[in-house]
PyMOL Python script that loads the backbone (N, CA, C, O; Angstrom):
from pymol import cmd

cmd.read_pdbstr("""\
ATOM      1  N   MET A   1     -29.835  49.857  28.877  1.00  0.00           N
ATOM      2  CA  MET A   1     -28.698  50.288  29.690  1.00  0.00           C
ATOM      3  C   MET A   1     -29.137  51.375  30.665  1.00  0.00           C
ATOM      4  O   MET A   1     -29.787  52.352  30.294  1.00  0.00           O
ATOM      5  N   LYS A   2     -28.761  51.171  31.912  1.00  0.00           N
ATOM      6  CA  LYS A   2     -29.134  52.149  32.925  1.00  0.00           C
ATOM      7  C   LYS A   2     -28.014  53.165  33.103  1.00  0.00           C
ATOM      8  O   LYS A   2     -26.833  52.841  32.979  1.00  0.00           O
ATOM      9  N   TYR A   3     -28.403  54.382  33.391  1.00  0.00           N
ATOM     10  CA  TYR A   3     -27.416  55.381  33.747  1.00  0.00           C
ATOM     11  C   TYR A   3     -28.056  56.382  34.690  1.00  0.00           C
ATOM     12  O   TYR A   3     -29.281  56.448  34.796  1.00  0.00           O
ATOM     13  N   LEU A   4     -27.233  57.158  35.373  1.00  0.00           N
ATOM     14  CA  LEU A   4     -27.773  58.103  36.326  1.00  0.00           C
ATOM     15  C   LEU A   4     -27.029  59.417  36.213  1.00  0.00           C
ATOM     16  O   LEU A   4     -25.930  59.492  35.663  1.00  0.00           O
ATOM     17  N   ARG A   5     -27.651  60.439  36.744  1.00  0.00           N
ATOM     18  CA  ARG A   5     -27.102  61.785  36.661  1.00  0.00           C
ATOM     19  C   ARG A   5     -26.863  62.320  38.058  1.00  0.00           C
ATOM     20  O   ARG A   5     -27.698  62.164  38.948  1.00  0.00           O
ATOM     21  N   ILE A   6     -25.729  62.945  38.239  1.00  0.00           N
ATOM     22  CA  ILE A   6     -25.402  63.507  39.543  1.00  0.00           C
ATOM     23  C   ILE A   6     -24.723  64.859  39.341  1.00  0.00           C
ATOM     24  O   ILE A   6     -23.887  65.021  38.453  1.00  0.00           O
ATOM     25  N   TYR A   7     -25.094  65.819  40.174  1.00  0.00           N
ATOM     26  CA  TYR A   7     -24.500  67.146  40.116  1.00  0.00           C
ATOM     27  C   TYR A   7     -23.680  67.362  41.379  1.00  0.00           C
ATOM     28  O   TYR A   7     -24.197  67.239  42.489  1.00  0.00           O
ATOM     29  N   GLU A   8     -22.405  67.683  41.211  1.00  0.00           N
ATOM     30  CA  GLU A   8     -21.557  67.934  42.368  1.00  0.00           C
ATOM     31  C   GLU A   8     -20.511  68.974  42.034  1.00  0.00           C
ATOM     32  O   GLU A   8     -20.529  69.568  40.956  1.00  0.00           O
ATOM     33  N   ASN A   9     -19.591  69.190  42.974  1.00  0.00           N
ATOM     34  CA  ASN A   9     -18.555  70.183  42.789  1.00  0.00           C
ATOM     35  C   ASN A   9     -17.455  69.667  41.865  1.00  0.00           C
ATOM     36  O   ASN A   9     -17.442  68.495  41.486  1.00  0.00           O
ATOM     37  N   ASN A  10     -16.538  70.555  41.513  1.00  0.00           N
ATOM     38  CA  ASN A  10     -15.505  70.236  40.529  1.00  0.00           C
ATOM     39  C   ASN A  10     -14.682  69.026  40.928  1.00  0.00           C
ATOM     40  O   ASN A  10     -14.255  68.892  42.075  1.00  0.00           O
ATOM     41  N   GLY A  11     -14.469  68.156  39.969  1.00  0.00           N
ATOM     42  CA  GLY A  11     -13.513  67.077  40.125  1.00  0.00           C
ATOM     43  C   GLY A  11     -13.898  66.007  41.121  1.00  0.00           C
ATOM     44  O   GLY A  11     -13.061  65.172  41.461  1.00  0.00           O
ATOM     45  N   SER A  12     -15.122  65.995  41.600  1.00  0.00           N
ATOM     46  CA  SER A  12     -15.471  64.986  42.588  1.00  0.00           C
ATOM     47  C   SER A  12     -15.785  63.661  41.911  1.00  0.00           C
ATOM     48  O   SER A  12     -16.177  63.615  40.745  1.00  0.00           O
ATOM     49  N   CYS A  13     -15.606  62.605  42.653  1.00  0.00           N
ATOM     50  CA  CYS A  13     -15.883  61.269  42.149  1.00  0.00           C
ATOM     51  C   CYS A  13     -16.548  60.502  43.267  1.00  0.00           C
ATOM     52  O   CYS A  13     -16.063  60.521  44.398  1.00  0.00           O
ATOM     53  N   LYS A  14     -17.639  59.833  42.984  1.00  0.00           N
ATOM     54  CA  LYS A  14     -18.263  59.038  44.027  1.00  0.00           C
ATOM     55  C   LYS A  14     -18.834  57.769  43.437  1.00  0.00           C
ATOM     56  O   LYS A  14     -19.105  57.686  42.239  1.00  0.00           O
ATOM     57  N   SER A  15     -19.012  56.783  44.296  1.00  0.00           N
ATOM     58  CA  SER A  15     -19.669  55.552  43.890  1.00  0.00           C
ATOM     59  C   SER A  15     -21.103  55.596  44.388  1.00  0.00           C
ATOM     60  O   SER A  15     -21.363  56.001  45.521  1.00  0.00           O
ATOM     61  N   VAL A  16     -22.023  55.181  43.545  1.00  0.00           N
ATOM     62  CA  VAL A  16     -23.429  55.171  43.904  1.00  0.00           C
ATOM     63  C   VAL A  16     -23.915  53.738  43.784  1.00  0.00           C
ATOM     64  O   VAL A  16     -23.909  53.159  42.698  1.00  0.00           O
ATOM     65  N   LYS A  17     -24.332  53.174  44.898  1.00  0.00           N
ATOM     66  CA  LYS A  17     -24.762  51.790  44.863  1.00  0.00           C
ATOM     67  C   LYS A  17     -26.275  51.723  44.730  1.00  0.00           C
ATOM     68  O   LYS A  17     -27.006  52.360  45.488  1.00  0.00           O
ATOM     69  N   THR A  18     -26.733  50.946  43.762  1.00  0.00           N
ATOM     70  CA  THR A  18     -28.148  50.686  43.591  1.00  0.00           C
ATOM     71  C   THR A  18     -28.379  49.226  43.971  1.00  0.00           C
ATOM     72  O   THR A  18     -27.408  48.493  44.156  1.00  0.00           O
ATOM     73  N   PRO A  19     -29.616  48.782  44.092  1.00  0.00           N
ATOM     74  CA  PRO A  19     -29.858  47.397  44.497  1.00  0.00           C
ATOM     75  C   PRO A  19     -29.151  46.364  43.618  1.00  0.00           C
ATOM     76  O   PRO A  19     -28.825  45.277  44.096  1.00  0.00           O
ATOM     77  N   GLN A  20     -28.909  46.681  42.350  1.00  0.00           N
ATOM     78  CA  GLN A  20     -28.309  45.693  41.462  1.00  0.00           C
ATOM     79  C   GLN A  20     -26.871  46.002  41.069  1.00  0.00           C
ATOM     80  O   GLN A  20     -26.105  45.090  40.762  1.00  0.00           O
ATOM     81  N   ARG A  21     -26.496  47.284  41.076  1.00  0.00           N
ATOM     82  CA  ARG A  21     -25.204  47.629  40.503  1.00  0.00           C
ATOM     83  C   ARG A  21     -24.503  48.698  41.303  1.00  0.00           C
ATOM     84  O   ARG A  21     -25.110  49.424  42.091  1.00  0.00           O
ATOM     85  N   LEU A  22     -23.195  48.775  41.075  1.00  0.00           N
ATOM     86  CA  LEU A  22     -22.393  49.839  41.655  1.00  0.00           C
ATOM     87  C   LEU A  22     -21.926  50.753  40.524  1.00  0.00           C
ATOM     88  O   LEU A  22     -21.277  50.312  39.576  1.00  0.00           O
ATOM     89  N   TYR A  23     -22.266  52.020  40.645  1.00  0.00           N
ATOM     90  CA  TYR A  23     -21.873  52.992  39.628  1.00  0.00           C
ATOM     91  C   TYR A  23     -20.765  53.867  40.189  1.00  0.00           C
ATOM     92  O   TYR A  23     -20.785  54.241  41.361  1.00  0.00           O
ATOM     93  N   LYS A  24     -19.810  54.184  39.346  1.00  0.00           N
ATOM     94  CA  LYS A  24     -18.862  55.228  39.689  1.00  0.00           C
ATOM     95  C   LYS A  24     -19.217  56.451  38.871  1.00  0.00           C
ATOM     96  O   LYS A  24     -19.372  56.366  37.653  1.00  0.00           O
ATOM     97  N   VAL A  25     -19.346  57.583  39.531  1.00  0.00           N
ATOM     98  CA  VAL A  25     -19.802  58.798  38.862  1.00  0.00           C
ATOM     99  C   VAL A  25     -18.720  59.856  38.996  1.00  0.00           C
ATOM    100  O   VAL A  25     -18.265  60.170  40.095  1.00  0.00           O
ATOM    101  N   PHE A  26     -18.325  60.389  37.872  1.00  0.00           N
ATOM    102  CA  PHE A  26     -17.334  61.450  37.844  1.00  0.00           C
ATOM    103  C   PHE A  26     -18.013  62.754  37.435  1.00  0.00           C
ATOM    104  O   PHE A  26     -18.838  62.775  36.522  1.00  0.00           O
ATOM    105  N   ILE A  27     -17.657  63.841  38.120  1.00  0.00           N
ATOM    106  CA  ILE A  27     -18.202  65.144  37.778  1.00  0.00           C
ATOM    107  C   ILE A  27     -17.037  66.046  37.366  1.00  0.00           C
ATOM    108  O   ILE A  27     -16.081  66.238  38.118  1.00  0.00           O
ATOM    109  N   LEU A  28     -17.142  66.587  36.163  1.00  0.00           N
ATOM    110  CA  LEU A  28     -16.076  67.420  35.634  1.00  0.00           C
ATOM    111  C   LEU A  28     -16.520  68.872  35.584  1.00  0.00           C
ATOM    112  O   LEU A  28     -17.574  69.191  35.032  1.00  0.00           O
ATOM    113  N   HIS A  29     -15.714  69.744  36.160  1.00  0.00           N
ATOM    114  CA  HIS A  29     -15.940  71.183  36.066  1.00  0.00           C
ATOM    115  C   HIS A  29     -17.339  71.572  36.548  1.00  0.00           C
ATOM    116  O   HIS A  29     -17.948  72.494  36.004  1.00  0.00           O
ATOM    117  N   GLY A  30     -17.850  70.875  37.563  1.00  0.00           N
ATOM    118  CA  GLY A  30     -19.148  71.225  38.128  1.00  0.00           C
ATOM    119  C   GLY A  30     -20.323  70.880  37.246  1.00  0.00           C
ATOM    120  O   GLY A  30     -21.453  71.269  37.542  1.00  0.00           O
ATOM    121  N   ARG A  31     -20.074  70.139  36.143  1.00  0.00           N
ATOM    122  CA  ARG A  31     -21.167  69.803  35.240  1.00  0.00           C
ATOM    123  C   ARG A  31     -21.544  68.348  35.418  1.00  0.00           C
ATOM    124  O   ARG A  31     -20.783  67.542  35.956  1.00  0.00           O
ATOM    125  N   CYS A  32     -22.717  68.042  34.959  1.00  0.00           N
ATOM    126  CA  CYS A  32     -23.222  66.685  35.104  1.00  0.00           C
ATOM    127  C   CYS A  32     -22.586  65.774  34.072  1.00  0.00           C
ATOM    128  O   CYS A  32     -22.513  66.111  32.890  1.00  0.00           O
ATOM    129  N   VAL A  33     -22.129  64.622  34.525  1.00  0.00           N
ATOM    130  CA  VAL A  33     -21.599  63.610  33.626  1.00  0.00           C
ATOM    131  C   VAL A  33     -22.348  62.315  33.877  1.00  0.00           C
ATOM    132  O   VAL A  33     -22.490  61.887  35.023  1.00  0.00           O
ATOM    133  N   GLU A  34     -22.822  61.697  32.826  1.00  0.00           N
ATOM    134  CA  GLU A  34     -23.450  60.396  32.946  1.00  0.00           C
ATOM    135  C   GLU A  34     -22.373  59.350  32.725  1.00  0.00           C
ATOM    136  O   GLU A  34     -21.661  59.373  31.721  1.00  0.00           O
ATOM    137  N   LEU A  35     -22.264  58.432  33.678  1.00  0.00           N
ATOM    138  CA  LEU A  35     -21.257  57.394  33.548  1.00  0.00           C
ATOM    139  C   LEU A  35     -21.958  56.054  33.393  1.00  0.00           C
ATOM    140  O   LEU A  35     -22.770  55.665  34.232  1.00  0.00           O
ATOM    141  N   MET A  36     -21.641  55.361  32.325  1.00  0.00           N
ATOM    142  CA  MET A  36     -22.334  54.120  32.025  1.00  0.00           C
ATOM    143  C   MET A  36     -21.330  52.985  31.978  1.00  0.00           C
ATOM    144  O   MET A  36     -20.247  53.139  31.412  1.00  0.00           O
ATOM    145  N   LYS A  37     -21.670  51.861  32.557  1.00  0.00           N
ATOM    146  CA  LYS A  37     -20.764  50.723  32.523  1.00  0.00           C
ATOM    147  C   LYS A  37     -21.165  49.796  31.391  1.00  0.00           C
ATOM    148  O   LYS A  37     -22.325  49.405  31.256  1.00  0.00           O
ATOM    149  N   ASN A  38     -20.187  49.463  30.597  1.00  0.00           N
ATOM    150  CA  ASN A  38     -20.394  48.495  29.533  1.00  0.00           C
ATOM    151  C   ASN A  38     -19.999  47.138  30.095  1.00  0.00           C
ATOM    152  O   ASN A  38     -18.815  46.864  30.289  1.00  0.00           O
ATOM    153  N   PHE A  39     -20.998  46.277  30.360  1.00  0.00           N
ATOM    154  CA  PHE A  39     -20.714  45.046  31.070  1.00  0.00           C
ATOM    155  C   PHE A  39     -20.068  43.983  30.188  1.00  0.00           C
ATOM    156  O   PHE A  39     -19.666  42.928  30.678  1.00  0.00           O
ATOM    157  N   ILE A  40     -19.968  44.259  28.888  1.00  0.00           N
ATOM    158  CA  ILE A  40     -19.306  43.305  28.011  1.00  0.00           C
ATOM    159  C   ILE A  40     -17.801  43.534  28.038  1.00  0.00           C
ATOM    160  O   ILE A  40     -17.031  42.586  28.194  1.00  0.00           O
ATOM    161  N   SER A  41     -17.378  44.784  27.887  1.00  0.00           N
ATOM    162  CA  SER A  41     -15.953  45.062  27.863  1.00  0.00           C
ATOM    163  C   SER A  41     -15.434  45.535  29.215  1.00  0.00           C
ATOM    164  O   SER A  41     -14.231  45.733  29.385  1.00  0.00           O
ATOM    165  N   LEU A  42     -16.347  45.718  30.190  1.00  0.00           N
ATOM    166  CA  LEU A  42     -15.976  46.159  31.525  1.00  0.00           C
ATOM    167  C   LEU A  42     -15.183  47.460  31.509  1.00  0.00           C
ATOM    168  O   LEU A  42     -14.248  47.645  32.288  1.00  0.00           O
ATOM    169  N   THR A  43     -15.569  48.352  30.612  1.00  0.00           N
ATOM    170  CA  THR A  43     -14.961  49.671  30.588  1.00  0.00           C
ATOM    171  C   THR A  43     -16.036  50.704  30.905  1.00  0.00           C
ATOM    172  O   THR A  43     -17.232  50.424  30.833  1.00  0.00           O
ATOM    173  N   TYR A  44     -15.589  51.886  31.252  1.00  0.00           N
ATOM    174  CA  TYR A  44     -16.509  52.967  31.571  1.00  0.00           C
ATOM    175  C   TYR A  44     -16.414  54.055  30.519  1.00  0.00           C
ATOM    176  O   TYR A  44     -15.331  54.375  30.030  1.00  0.00           O
ATOM    177  N   SER A  45     -17.565  54.617  30.179  1.00  0.00           N
ATOM    178  CA  SER A  45     -17.553  55.763  29.279  1.00  0.00           C
ATOM    179  C   SER A  45     -18.441  56.839  29.880  1.00  0.00           C
ATOM    180  O   SER A  45     -19.401  56.542  30.590  1.00  0.00           O
ATOM    181  N   ALA A  46     -18.119  58.065  29.596  1.00  0.00           N
ATOM    182  CA  ALA A  46     -18.870  59.180  30.157  1.00  0.00           C
ATOM    183  C   ALA A  46     -19.382  60.066  29.041  1.00  0.00           C
ATOM    184  O   ALA A  46     -18.719  60.254  28.021  1.00  0.00           O
ATOM    185  N   VAL A  47     -20.560  60.601  29.248  1.00  0.00           N
ATOM    186  CA  VAL A  47     -21.165  61.505  28.283  1.00  0.00           C
ATOM    187  C   VAL A  47     -21.539  62.783  29.021  1.00  0.00           C
ATOM    188  O   VAL A  47     -22.258  62.747  30.020  1.00  0.00           O
ATOM    189  N   VAL A  48     -21.053  63.897  28.530  1.00  0.00           N
ATOM    190  CA  VAL A  48     -21.387  65.171  29.150  1.00  0.00           C
ATOM    191  C   VAL A  48     -22.847  65.493  28.872  1.00  0.00           C
ATOM    192  O   VAL A  48     -23.337  65.307  27.758  1.00  0.00           O
ATOM    193  N   ASP A  49     -23.525  65.971  29.889  1.00  0.00           N
ATOM    194  CA  ASP A  49     -24.932  66.335  29.773  1.00  0.00           C
ATOM    195  C   ASP A  49     -25.145  67.235  28.565  1.00  0.00           C
ATOM    196  O   ASP A  49     -24.463  68.247  28.401  1.00  0.00           O
ATOM    197  N   GLN A  50     -26.107  66.851  27.714  1.00  0.00           N
ATOM    198  CA  GLN A  50     -26.232  67.484  26.401  1.00  0.00           C
ATOM    199  C   GLN A  50     -27.030  68.784  26.412  1.00  0.00           C
ATOM    200  O   GLN A  50     -27.982  68.945  25.648  1.00  0.00           O
ATOM    201  N   ARG A  51     -26.640  69.695  27.272  1.00  0.00           N
ATOM    202  CA  ARG A  51     -27.194  71.046  27.208  1.00  0.00           C
ATOM    203  C   ARG A  51     -26.125  71.978  26.662  1.00  0.00           C
ATOM    204  O   ARG A  51     -24.952  71.606  26.635  1.00  0.00           O
ATOM    205  N   PRO A  52     -26.492  73.174  26.226  1.00  0.00           N
ATOM    206  CA  PRO A  52     -25.500  74.071  25.616  1.00  0.00           C
ATOM    207  C   PRO A  52     -24.285  74.271  26.521  1.00  0.00           C
ATOM    208  O   PRO A  52     -24.419  74.671  27.677  1.00  0.00           O
ATOM    209  N   ARG A  53     -23.121  73.994  25.991  1.00  0.00           N
ATOM    210  CA  ARG A  53     -21.867  74.130  26.721  1.00  0.00           C
ATOM    211  C   ARG A  53     -20.850  74.821  25.822  1.00  0.00           C
ATOM    212  O   ARG A  53     -21.076  75.054  24.634  1.00  0.00           O
ATOM    213  N   SER A  54     -19.719  75.138  26.446  1.00  0.00           N
ATOM    214  CA  SER A  54     -18.652  75.720  25.644  1.00  0.00           C
ATOM    215  C   SER A  54     -17.986  74.629  24.803  1.00  0.00           C
ATOM    216  O   SER A  54     -17.938  73.474  25.225  1.00  0.00           O
ATOM    217  N   PRO A  55     -17.474  74.977  23.625  1.00  0.00           N
ATOM    218  CA  PRO A  55     -16.954  73.979  22.685  1.00  0.00           C
ATOM    219  C   PRO A  55     -15.781  73.165  23.233  1.00  0.00           C
ATOM    220  O   PRO A  55     -15.533  72.053  22.765  1.00  0.00           O
ATOM    221  N   ASP A  56     -15.054  73.704  24.221  1.00  0.00           N
ATOM    222  CA  ASP A  56     -13.884  72.980  24.712  1.00  0.00           C
ATOM    223  C   ASP A  56     -14.268  71.687  25.422  1.00  0.00           C
ATOM    224  O   ASP A  56     -13.411  70.829  25.635  1.00  0.00           O
ATOM    225  N   LEU A  57     -15.537  71.529  25.791  1.00  0.00           N
ATOM    226  CA  LEU A  57     -15.955  70.296  26.446  1.00  0.00           C
ATOM    227  C   LEU A  57     -15.983  69.114  25.485  1.00  0.00           C
ATOM    228  O   LEU A  57     -16.007  67.962  25.918  1.00  0.00           O
ATOM    229  N   LEU A  58     -15.979  69.390  24.192  1.00  0.00           N
ATOM    230  CA  LEU A  58     -16.020  68.289  23.241  1.00  0.00           C
ATOM    231  C   LEU A  58     -14.801  67.383  23.381  1.00  0.00           C
ATOM    232  O   LEU A  58     -14.864  66.198  23.054  1.00  0.00           O
ATOM    233  N   SER A  59     -13.701  67.936  23.864  1.00  0.00           N
ATOM    234  CA  SER A  59     -12.504  67.126  24.038  1.00  0.00           C
ATOM    235  C   SER A  59     -12.478  66.433  25.394  1.00  0.00           C
ATOM    236  O   SER A  59     -11.550  65.675  25.677  1.00  0.00           O
ATOM    237  N   SER A  60     -13.486  66.679  26.244  1.00  0.00           N
ATOM    238  CA  SER A  60     -13.498  66.121  27.590  1.00  0.00           C
ATOM    239  C   SER A  60     -14.571  65.058  27.760  1.00  0.00           C
ATOM    240  O   SER A  60     -14.983  64.766  28.883  1.00  0.00           O
ATOM    241  N   ARG A  61     -15.025  64.480  26.660  1.00  0.00           N
ATOM    242  CA  ARG A  61     -16.163  63.574  26.758  1.00  0.00           C
ATOM    243  C   ARG A  61     -15.785  62.180  27.229  1.00  0.00           C
ATOM    244  O   ARG A  61     -16.650  61.424  27.674  1.00  0.00           O
ATOM    245  N   ARG A  62     -14.493  61.822  27.139  1.00  0.00           N
ATOM    246  CA  ARG A  62     -14.087  60.487  27.571  1.00  0.00           C
ATOM    247  C   ARG A  62     -13.259  60.576  28.839  1.00  0.00           C
ATOM    248  O   ARG A  62     -12.451  61.488  29.016  1.00  0.00           O
ATOM    249  N   ILE A  63     -13.479  59.615  29.713  1.00  0.00           N
ATOM    250  CA  ILE A  63     -12.739  59.549  30.970  1.00  0.00           C
ATOM    251  C   ILE A  63     -12.088  58.181  31.055  1.00  0.00           C
ATOM    252  O   ILE A  63     -12.697  57.164  30.724  1.00  0.00           O
ATOM    253  N   LYS A  64     -10.858  58.173  31.496  1.00  0.00           N
ATOM    254  CA  LYS A  64     -10.190  56.875  31.664  1.00  0.00           C
ATOM    255  C   LYS A  64     -10.348  56.409  33.092  1.00  0.00           C
ATOM    256  O   LYS A  64      -9.860  55.338  33.450  1.00  0.00           O
TER     257      LYS A  64
END
""", "prot")
cmd.dss("prot")
cmd.show_as("cartoon", "prot")
cmd.util.cbc("prot")
cmd.orient("prot")
């Protein structure tokens, strides 16, 4: 499974097109979020970059 990392300002959302796929990348609170597409269920899940963060981010790991 491929995924990519992007750093941007708060609340930004962008699409990143690669030669094979189109990724939608969400950035929460200025932190890096990896957004991965599950091509079986066609849903998106996000994982907050696993560096030391404040505990309140544990509730922000999923994006609809």
